[in-house]
N, C-alpha and C positions, 0 to 999 in steps of 0.2 A: 658712287657708292650709296647704297640704300640701307637704312637700319630698320629692322622690323622687330616688334615685340610679339613673341609667340607664346601662347598659353596652351596648356594641355599636356605638357611634359612634366608629370608629377603635379605638385601643388603650387609651383612657383612659375612666374613669368621669366622669360629668357630673352635677352637682347642679342640678336644675331645680325651680323653685317654680311652683306653679299652683293653681288652684281645682279642687276635686273636688266634684261633687254626687252624692249617692246617693239613689235612689228606694226608699223602704221599702214595697214592695208585692209580697210573696211570691206572692200570688194571681195577679198578672199573669205572673210568671215561670212558674208552673205552667201557666197557660193557654197560654203560648208553647210549652212543652214538648209539650203535647197537640196543638198545631197541626202538629208535625213528624211526623205520622203519615200524610202523603200517600202514596198507593199508589206503588210503585216505577215503574210504567209512566208515571205522570204526571210523576214527577221526571225520568225520562229524556227525556220529550217537552219539558219545560221547559228542559233543559240542551242539547238538540240544536243550538240556534242559537248556542251559545257555544263558543269554542275553549278548549283547555286544561282544567284541573281547576276545577270550580265547586262551591260549597257550596250546597245547597238547604235552606232552613229554612221549613217550611210551603210556601207558594206563592211565596216570595221566593228568587230565584236571585242568588247573590253570587259574582261572578267577580273575580279580581284585576285591578286597573287600571280597573275600572268606575267611572263617576261615582258617588260615594258619596251624593249628596244624595237621589236617588230611593230608594235602598236604605234609608237611615236613616229617611226619611219613611214608607216602607212598613212597616218594623219597629216604628215607634212610639217612644214614650218609653223611653229606656234605663233600666236599673236603676242604672247609674252612668256618669259621664262625666268624662273628664280630657283636658286639653290642655296642650301644652308646645311651646316653640320647637323646630322641626325641626333635627336635626343633619345631615341629608342634603339638605334642600331649603330654599328661601326660604319662610318662613311657619310655620304652626302644624300640628303633628301632633295628631290627635285619636283618642281611644280611647273607644269606646262598649261598655258591657257589657250583654249581654242574657242574663241567667240562665246558660245553659250555654255561652255563647261570648262572645268579645271580638272586636269589629270595629275594626281599626286603619286610619287613613287617612293619606295624605300630601298636601301641597299642591303644585299645579302650575297655572300659568296661571289664577289666581283661582278654581280649583275644588279640591275634595277628591276623591281617588281611593282606592279600597280597596287597602291595602298588605298586609293579612293578616287571617286569621280564625284564632283560637286557641281550641281546645276547652278547656273548663274542667272538664268531668266526663264521665261515661259515659252520660248520658241522650240524647245525640245521636250521629249517625253521619255519615260522609261520604256523598255522594250514592250511592256504590256500596255502602254498607252496612257499612263498617268503623268501629269505635268504640274508645274507650279501654277496655282490658280484654280485647280480642280477641287472638288468638294471632298470632305472627309468620307462621305458615303461612297464616292467612287473608289477611294483607296480601299475601303472595306469590301466593296463588291469585287475588286480586282485581286486583292491579296488576302482577304479573310480577316478574322478577328483573333488569330493566334499571333499576337505581338506582345512585346514588353515595352515598358516605359523606362528610358534611360536618359538622364541629362536633359529632360524636356523634349525628348524625341520619341516617336513611335518607331520601334525597331523590329523589323521582320528578319528572321535568320533562316538560312537554307544552305546546307553543305559548307558551313564555315564562312559564309559570306553574309553581309548585312545590307539591308536596304532601309534607310532611315528617312523619316518624314517629320518635319515640324509642321504642326497644324495649328493655325491661329484663327479663332472664330469660324470654325467649320471649313476653312480653306487651307489648302496646301501652300505653305510659305517657303519651304525648303525641301530639297531632295538630295540625298547623298548615298552613294554606294560605298561600303567600307569593307576592308579586309579585317578578319578577326586577328591577324598578326599584329596589328597596331594597338590592340586593347591592353 
């Protein structure tokens, strides 16, 4: 049994207990990182049918508010899994960790939907090619200057989806795709 303190649900912290399973298979993680080398043209073709910002991992396109079941099935066994009662919805929020990123879901109408994708390291990039460790200038060259500041993050919004960057000393320190449904 693991206890976690979650912040962000209102103005208070919440202690939630739940089970965490961790898969000890670093070779699988390395294989997944290698899969993320699809040519940029193929990535653009895969994302053309989706609105907003989407994350492409290998041949898996992950958009915010998409049905999570097919995505999780395609990504395969996660390296780690955590679930806890949702503070924003009726049901269980789920967190799947796949090596370089975390996929978070929220429940609605007896289904799970993608609420966020959080980058964990610099081995992956956004579909447009920006990664942790890149410069602030690269973010602006790639996404423009039409962004807002929220909670210390630079937030780009498109079709109800958000792409968030934390920039520290002109360097990208964090990248997160977010659904507007969890605001």
